[in-house]
N, C-alpha and C positions, 0 to 999 in steps of 0.2 A: 645911641637907638638900636644897636643888636641886643641890649637890654631889655628894651619897648616893644619890639618885637618879640623876643622871646615869652614877655609877661603877656602879650595878646594872644600868643599861640596856646598859653595856658587858661588863659581864659577861656578860649575858643573851646578848647577839650574840655573844660569842664561845664562849660553851657551846654556841649552836645551830649554828655552822662547825662545832666540837669533834665536835657531836654527827650533823653531813652525814658528815663526814671519815670517822665510823665506820662508818654505814652505808655508804659509798661502798666503804670498806675492808674492809666484809663481802661486801658484793654482787660486786665483784672477785674475794675470796679466793674466793668459792663456785664462782662462773665457773669461775676458773683451776683449781680442785680439780676440778670436775666434767671438765676435758680430759684430767684423768692415770689416768683411773677403769681403764682397763689395768693400768697400773704396780699401782694400790692394791690390785687385785683379786687379779695374783698375786703382791704381797709379803705380803697374809694368808695367801693359798695355800700359802708358800713357805716363811714364816718357822717355823711348829709343827714342820717337822722338827727344828728345833736343841734343842727339848726333848727327843726321844724318845730315852729309854733312862737317863734319868735319875729320880732319885726323885721323886714330885710335889711333894716343898715345897720341891723347888730349880726348880721349873718358873717361876713367877711371879717370882720372883728372877732368874733369866737373862733372862726376857722385860723385866725392866725395865733389863736393865745392855744389852739390845742396844736398845731402848727411848730409852737415855740416848746412846746412841752416837749411834742415828738424828738425835738435836736437834742433835747436836754437830756432825756431815757437815750437816745441812742450812742450820742458822743459823751457824757459825762456818767454816766448809771451803767451802762450795759459795756460799751466799748473796754474802759479797763478791765474787767471781770473778765469777758470773752479771751483778750490780750493774754491775763493773767493765766486764764484755763488754758491755753493753747502753750505757753512756754512749760504748765507744770506739771498740766495733768491734762495732756491731748487728749488721751484714752474717753474724759468726758464727752467728746465731742458728739459721739456718735450714740451714747445713750442718752444726750439732751438733744439732738435731733430726733428719737424716736418718742419722746415726750410731747417735741415741737407737732411731730406728725400727729400723735395721738391726739393733740388738741383740736388740731385743722380736723381732721375726721371726727370728733365729737361735734365741732359746730357746725360742720356740713351735715350730717345725719341727724341734727336738733333740731336745723332749718327746714330742713324736708319732713320731719316730723309733724313740726309744728305747723306747716301748710297743708299737712293732709289728714291732724287729727283734732276733731274739734277742742274747739280755746274758747273762751272769755274775750267777746269784742269789746266789752263796754268797761273793762279794766284800767282805761287811762294809757296802755301802751306804754310800751320800755322804752318812749319814748317821752313820755308825758307833754305829749302836745295835747293831750284832750282837758287837760288843767294848769292853765299858768293862771297863777293869783298873784305872785312876790318874780315878774320878770327879773331882776338882779340875782337873787338866792337862785332861782331855777339856773340863771345862765354858770353860774359858780358851782353848781351841782352838776350839771351837764359837761360842764371843762374839764372837771375832777374824774367824770366819768369815764370821757373820752380818753384822758392822757392816760388813766388804767389802764383800758383794755388797750392802747397805742403801746403800753410799757410790755405787754404779753407780745403783740403781733412784733413790736419791733425787738423783742430777744431772738424770737423764731429768726427774724431777719438777719441779725447778727449772728447768729451760731449757723443758718443756712451761708451767710456770704463766707463765713470763715472757712468751711466748707470743701468750697469753692475755689478758696486764693491758694495759689502756688508761687507766694512771696517767696525769694531769697532771704531775706533777714524780716528781724523784728521790725526795722521802721518803714520797710513795705508795706508789708502787712498793715500796720497802725495806718499808715496812710491811706491804703486802698480800703479799709474798712470806714474811716473818715468821709472819705469819697462816695462810695455806697451809701451811708447814712445821707448825708447832706441831699444828694440826688434825689435818691428814694423819696424823703424826706419833701423835698421841690414838687418831686413830678405826683405824688399820692395827695398832696395838699392844696398843688396848682390845679388840678383836674377835678377835685372836688371844688372848688371855689367857683372853676366853669362851670360845673354841672350845676351849683345851686344859685346862680344869678342867672343862668339862664333864660327862667322866667320870667325875671325881671326886663332880659335884653329883651325877650318877644314880645310881650306886655308893649315897651316903650314904642318899639318897633309898631306894632300894631295902631298903638295913638299918636303917633307923631308920623309917621312914613306921609312923605308927598306923592307916593305914589300907590296904587292898589295893587301891586306885586308884593312893594314891600310890605303893605300891612298883611297880605295873605300870607307873607312868610313869616311875620313875627306873631300869626294865629298858629299858623303851623309848628312852630317852636314849641308854642304852648301847650299844643296838643301831642308835641314827640316827647315832651319832657316824663311824663307819667310812665311812657311805654321805656325810655331810656332805662331808667330808675330800676325796673323789673329786668329788665337787659340786664342790668348789671348784678343785681342781686341773684341771677339765674346765671351769670358765667363765674361771678365770683364763691357761688356755691360748688358748682362744676370744679371748679380749678382748685376748692380748698381739699377739696376730697381726694383728686387726683393728685394733687403735689403733696397732699398727705401721703396716701397709700403708697406713693412714690418714693417717697422718706424714708418711711417705716421699711419696705422692702429690700433698699440699698443699703441703710446705714444697717439692718440684719446682715447684709452681705458682708457689709466691711467690718462688721464683728466678729465672721467666720459663720453665719449660718449661710451658705450658697445657694441652697433648694429653694427657695421661692423666685428669687432674681433669675437663676437657670431656666426654670422651668417656664415663666412669664414670658423670657428669651426664646426657648425652644418654639410655644407656642405662635410666638409671634412669627417667626420666622419659618412656620408649617402654614401658617395661613395667609402670610404677608406676601408670598409668592414672588419676592424677590423683592419687592417694591417697599424701598425705605420709610416713605410716605405712610403706605399700610400699616408696615411693620410699626411705625410709631404708633399709628392710631391704635391697633388692637393692644399693646402694650398700652397706653393711655388708658385706653377703655377699662382693662382689666383692672388696674393700680386705681380707677374710679371704684369700681366692684368693692375691691380688696378696702380701700378708704372707705367705703359706706358702711361695710358687717361693720369693721373696728368702730365705726365710730357708732354704731347701734350698739355696742357690745359696752361700750363707755358712757351712754346716755345715763343708766341707772347710776355710774358711778359718778358721774357730774354732775348729776341733778340732787342726789340723795346723801352724798358725802364730800363732794367740793364745792359744792356751793353753800351748802349749809357752815362750812370752814370760812370761806370767802366773804358772807356776811359775819359773822363772828369778827375777820381780822381787819375788814375795811368799812363795815357798815352799810348793808342792804345785802341781798343775795344778787348774783350774776342773771339777768335778763338776756333772754333768748333773743336776737340779732335778727 
């Protein structure tokens, strides 16, 4: 009997350790995931364009295929590479973060320039929705293109998450990255699925609602969705520039160049009047401006050098999003 009680005590102790580990992983995953806010918002804002031009019945299957590809990108392709880098070449984390931050700045600045500068509205658009001749072939192309874009965003997410994880050992680090990968994918593509189907929900309520208020609510949803998509695009672009600038400044600080981050901190404190919220707004605003300026510098590099190389390697130049 005493042996059984001792065994139960050991099992209980193991269960407590396991529960504590789960709590630690969850907390670390939430902290790491919060650092990727700009990339997540941009991913959710960009993805709905990949289902434009398709029948409503194909929207959720397409999103599912992209989400499945995203999980493969994060768990199968990127997580082992990121963990190996952390184990054998941790010095690469900050240069890679600067590269990822530069990409975010480039994307954000490119979107703003694309809106402000004249461009051809009759070229079919990057989503191809103006010219749907072969739906099956177009679906394959759109899914492949979305997964390629997701790979870049997922790489940023995994590296940013890795830099934010303070795990005591390799296994905790791997578990936290896996939780981040699955959680972020579920949040992003779950939100995308809701966004792209809200029009259908609104139409159904408008046509089948028993009460006038229900039908009016359905019409309101349909009228509101274009504004929501525009708002997501604006928020996503602003978040990309803010996060991109912040990543570059902090990474330079970690690599030994402290001046930019220290100066931003001094300005925020001087004008924030000891108000933490105002200091955060000022810091984020400066990071946004720096991110936009970096993005403007990178636009010629991206469009004249990187895009042609990308086109040769993957077939077709990268389009503005």
